[in-house]
Backbone as CSV, one residue per row, in Angstrom:
resi,resn,N_x,N_y,N_z,CA_x,CA_y,CA_z,C_x,C_y,C_z
1,MET,-50.283,-25.986,14.139,-48.899,-26.082,14.587,-47.993,-26.507,13.429
2,GLU,-48.444,-27.447,12.634,-47.654,-27.930,11.501,-47.403,-26.831,10.487
3,SER,-48.412,-25.999,10.214,-48.261,-24.928,9.226,-47.261,-23.878,9.730
4,ARG,-47.286,-23.612,11.024,-46.328,-22.651,11.589,-44.903,-23.181,11.449
5,LEU,-44.742,-24.456,11.699,-43.419,-25.072,11.571,-42.945,-25.021,10.117
6,THR,-43.838,-25.273,9.200,-43.505,-25.210,7.767,-43.100,-23.790,7.381
7,GLU,-43.854,-22.794,7.865,-43.514,-21.386,7.578,-42.145,-21.027,8.124
8,ILE,-41.840,-21.490,9.320,-40.531,-21.213,9.921,-39.422,-21.877,9.102
9,GLU,-39.643,-23.094,8.654,-38.651,-23.780,7.834,-38.434,-23.057,6.509
10,ILE,-39.503,-22.556,5.907,-39.383,-21.801,4.664,-38.592,-20.526,4.894
11,LYS,-38.934,-19.805,5.953,-38.215,-18.558,6.277,-36.747,-18.837,6.565
12,LEU,-36.476,-19.941,7.231,-35.082,-20.298,7.537,-34.316,-20.595,6.249
13,ALA,-34.922,-21.324,5.329,-34.276,-21.635,4.076,-34.008,-20.358,3.278
14,LEU,-34.974,-19.463,3.232,-34.783,-18.203,2.521,-33.708,-17.341,3.189
15,THR,-33.676,-17.364,4.509,-32.662,-16.600,5.241,-31.269,-17.154,4.979
16,GLU,-31.153,-18.471,4.954,-29.845,-19.079,4.658,-29.383,-18.724,3.251
17,ASP,-30.308,-18.741,2.305,-29.973,-18.373,0.927,-29.524,-16.915,0.861
18,LEU,-30.225,-16.044,1.573,-29.866,-14.628,1.592,-28.490,-14.415,2.225
19,VAL,-28.211,-15.110,3.303,-26.910,-15.003,3.965,-25.798,-15.468,3.029
20,ASP,-26.035,-16.559,2.308,-25.034,-17.041,1.356,-24.795,-16.028,0.239
21,THR,-25.869,-15.433,-0.258,-25.749,-14.428,-1.309,-24.984,-13.211,-0.805
22,LEU,-25.324,-12.763,0.382,-24.628,-11.603,0.961,-23.163,-11.929,1.228
23,ASN,-22.881,-13.130,1.664,-21.507,-13.535,1.918,-20.683,-13.498,0.626
24,MET,-21.239,-13.994,-0.469,-20.538,-13.950,-1.751,-20.329,-12.515,-2.220
25,THR,-21.326,-11.660,-1.972,-21.190,-10.251,-2.358,-20.054,-9.597,-1.576
26,VAL,-20.013,-9.845,-0.285,-18.943,-9.276,0.554,-17.588,-9.814,0.111
27,HIS,-17.531,-11.090,-0.229,-16.277,-11.701,-0.688,-15.790,-11.023,-1.976
28,ARG,-16.692,-10.831,-2.944,-16.317,-10.171,-4.210,-15.877,-8.730,-3.952
29,GLN,-16.582,-8.042,-3.067,-16.216,-6.654,-2.774,-14.841,-6.600,-2.110
30,GLN,-14.545,-7.543,-1.241,-13.238,-7.551,-0.592,-12.143,-7.795,-1.616
31,GLU,-12.400,-8.678,-2.591,-11.415,-8.905,-3.652,-11.198,-7.632,-4.456
32,GLN,-12.275,-6.886,-4.736,-12.133,-5.621,-5.456,-11.354,-4.606,-4.637
33,ILE,-11.623,-4.537,-3.345,-10.902,-3.616,-2.467,-9.416,-3.968,-2.449
34,ASP,-9.111,-5.260,-2.346,-7.706,-5.686,-2.341,-7.008,-5.303,-3.651
35,ALA,-7.697,-5.494,-4.777,-7.114,-5.139,-6.070,-6.885,-3.630,-6.165
36,LEU,-7.830,-2.844,-5.697,-7.681,-1.389,-5.731,-6.544,-0.934,-4.826
37,GLN,-6.392,-1.570,-3.668,-5.290,-1.216,-2.782,-3.939,-1.541,-3.420
38,ARG,-3.854,-2.673,-4.138,-2.607,-2.994,-4.841,-2.310,-1.949,-5.901
39,GLN,-3.343,-1.515,-6.622,-3.144,-0.493,-7.651,-2.690,0.828,-7.034
40,ILE,-3.275,1.196,-5.919,-2.878,2.445,-5.244,-1.442,2.355,-4.788
41,ARG,-1.047,1.197,-4.222,0.350,1.042,-3.797,1.306,1.165,-4.986
42,LEU,0.931,0.556,-6.098,1.769,0.622,-7.299,1.883,2.064,-7.791
43,LEU,0.775,2.769,-7.827,0.810,4.176,-8.246,1.649,5.025,-7.293
44,TYR,1.530,4.751,-6.004,2.315,5.503,-5.019,3.807,5.233,-5.225
45,GLN,4.149,3.976,-5.469,5.561,3.648,-5.706,6.065,4.312,-6.974
46,GLN,5.226,4.366,-7.992,5.628,5.028,-9.237,5.834,6.518,-9.007
47,MET,4.973,7.122,-8.210,5.124,8.548,-7.909,6.410,8.793,-7.118
48,GLN,6.704,7.912,-6.167,7.901,8.074,-5.351,9.162,7.896,-6.170
49,SER,9.114,7.035,-7.170,10.312,6.801,-7.970,10.439,7.775,-9.143
50,ALA,9.430,8.629,-9.321,9.497,9.617,-10.412,10.625,10.601,-10.127
51,SER,11.101,11.201,-11.165,12.212,12.134,-10.993,11.766,13.339,-10.163
52,PRO,12.667,13.888,-9.354,12.330,15.044,-8.524,11.947,16.274,-9.349
53,SER,12.423,16.347,-10.590,12.081,17.499,-11.406,10.597,17.523,-11.730
54,ALA,9.952,16.381,-11.711,8.517,16.342,-11.968,7.755,17.036,-10.853
55,GLU,8.274,16.950,-9.633,7.617,17.597,-8.506,7.895,19.094,-8.480
56,ALA,9.029,19.511,-9.010,9.435,20.900,-8.915,8.938,21.735,-10.098
57,ARG,8.156,21.172,-10.976,7.722,21.909,-12.159,6.734,23.015,-11.772
58,ASP,6.716,24.026,-12.573,5.836,25.156,-12.347,4.517,24.897,-13.076
59,LEU,3.415,25.079,-12.375,2.107,24.834,-12.986,1.830,25.802,-14.131
60,ARG,2.460,26.965,-14.133,2.258,27.924,-15.221,2.781,27.376,-16.533
61,ASP,3.758,26.469,-16.455,4.291,25.866,-17.674,3.262,24.943,-18.332
62,GLU,2.268,24.515,-17.570,1.280,23.577,-18.090,0.044,24.268,-18.649
63,ILE,-0.041,25.598,-18.543,-1.186,26.317,-19.080,-1.097,26.297,-20.598
64,PRO,-2.180,25.927,-21.267,-2.157,25.917,-22.732,-1.843,27.297,-23.288
65,PRO,-1.249,27.364,-24.473,-0.808,28.635,-25.022,-1.942,29.628,-25.299
66,HIS,-3.167,29.177,-25.439,-4.250,30.110,-25.777,-4.743,30.906,-24.571
67,TYR,-4.173,30.660,-23.372,-4.574,31.432,-22.189,-3.791,32.682,-22.044
């Protein structure tokens, strides 16, 4: 009975450590997601504030001269 209790305590300690590690991983990933969302918003705002002539350009004008 004592050995079973010891095994359960060991498994519990390892499980708690794993949960803490996973929690930190999720926290770091959420911070990365938040940073990426801020960057996307900034890029979107930059695109919206760009001059309208940038949107109206012809893609043929961008073909390199060797084509």
